[in-house]
C-alpha positions in Angstrom: 105.7 47.1 99.9 103.3 44.4 101.1 101.3 42.9 98.3 98.8 40.1 99.0 98.8 37.3 96.5 95.7 35.6 97.9 94.1 36.0 94.5 97.1 35.2 92.4 94.9 33.2 89.9 92.7 36.2 89.4 95.7 38.4 88.9 97.3 35.9 86.5 94.1 35.5 84.5 93.7 39.3 84.2 97.4 39.7 83.2 97.1 36.9 80.5 93.9 38.4 79.2 95.4 41.9 79.0 98.4 40.4 77.2 96.0 39.0 74.5 94.2 42.4 74.3 97.6 44.1 73.9 98.5 41.7 71.1 95.2 42.1 69.3 95.4 45.9 69.7 98.9 46.3 68.2 97.9 46.0 64.5 95.1 48.6 65.1 97.6 50.8 66.9 100.0 50.6 63.9 97.2 51.3 61.4 96.0 54.4 63.3 99.6 55.6 63.7 100.4 55.1 60.0 97.4 57.3 59.1 98.4 60.1 61.4 102.2 60.0 61.3 104.4 60.0 58.2 107.4 58.3 60.0 107.0 54.6 60.4 109.4 54.1 63.3 107.6 56.3 65.8 106.2 53.6 68.0 106.3 54.4 71.7 108.8 52.3 73.6 106.4 51.6 76.4 103.9 50.0 73.9 106.6 47.8 72.3 107.7 46.5 75.8 104.3 46.3 77.4 104.3 42.5 77.0 107.3 42.3 79.3 105.2 44.0 82.0 102.5 41.4 81.5 105.0 38.4 81.5 106.5 39.8 84.7 103.1 40.0 86.4 102.3 36.6 85.1 105.4 34.9 86.5 104.6 36.3 90.0 101.0 35.1 89.7 102.1 31.6 88.4 104.6 31.3 91.2 102.0 32.1 93.9 99.3 30.1 92.2 101.5 27.0 91.8 102.7 27.4 95.4 99.2 27.2 96.8 97.6 24.8 94.3 96.7 21.4 95.7 97.1 19.7 92.2 100.6 18.7 91.1 99.4 18.5 87.5 98.1 22.1 87.7 101.4 23.4 89.1 103.2 21.7 86.2 100.7 23.0 83.6 100.9 26.6 84.9 104.7 26.6 84.7 104.8 24.9 81.3 102.2 27.4 80.0 104.1 30.4 81.4 107.5 29.2 80.0 105.9 28.6 76.6 104.4 32.1 76.5 107.7 33.6 77.7 109.7 31.8 74.9 107.1 32.9 72.3 107.3 36.5 73.4 111.1 36.3 73.3 110.9 34.8 69.8 108.6 37.6 68.7 111.1 40.2 69.9 114.2 38.4 68.5 112.6 36.7 65.5 114.5 33.4 65.9 111.8 31.4 64.1 109.0 32.8 62.0 105.8 31.8 63.8 102.2 33.0 63.4 101.1 35.4 66.1 98.0 33.2 66.8 100.3 30.8 68.6 101.2 33.5 71.1 97.6 34.5 71.5 96.7 30.8 72.1 99.5 30.5 74.7 98.2 33.5 76.6 94.6 32.3 76.5 95.7 28.9 77.8 97.5 30.5 80.7 94.5 32.6 81.5 92.3 29.5 81.4 94.6 27.6 83.6 94.5 30.4 86.2 90.7 30.3 86.2 90.6 26.5 86.3 93.1 26.5 89.2 90.7 28.5 91.3 88.8 25.2 92.0 91.8 23.4 93.5 92.7 25.4 96.5 90.6 27.8 98.6 92.7 27.9 101.7 92.9 30.7 104.2 96.4 29.8 105.4 99.5 29.5 103.3 100.3 25.9 104.2 96.8 24.3 104.0 97.2 23.2 100.4 100.7 21.9 100.6 100.8 18.3 99.5 103.6 16.2 101.1 
């Protein structure tokens, strides 16, 4: 399977944005389901774990974006942002600490913004042209 990551920032921005949409749609999904179904524990497993798909796509996009970015600060910010979002998603699943969901939304929005902002740092055609020694 040969996947081109030439547009990893675009992929990352889309994945982060879709993560925010997924998070915002969850309450609506539960509201509609509670109206139509008497059982409260009938949430599809694929919906509950969809954020793990987004975080997996995001880590691949962050890896490739950081690899080709010409800004050391941008590389650092991308990884810190991804780790923050990952920890917040794990916290949401395990409920270690009670946090408002807006924090997770904000982290996903920041990651999407960083991918979009990173587009200005490197527009190389070859893999090694943005490598800073």
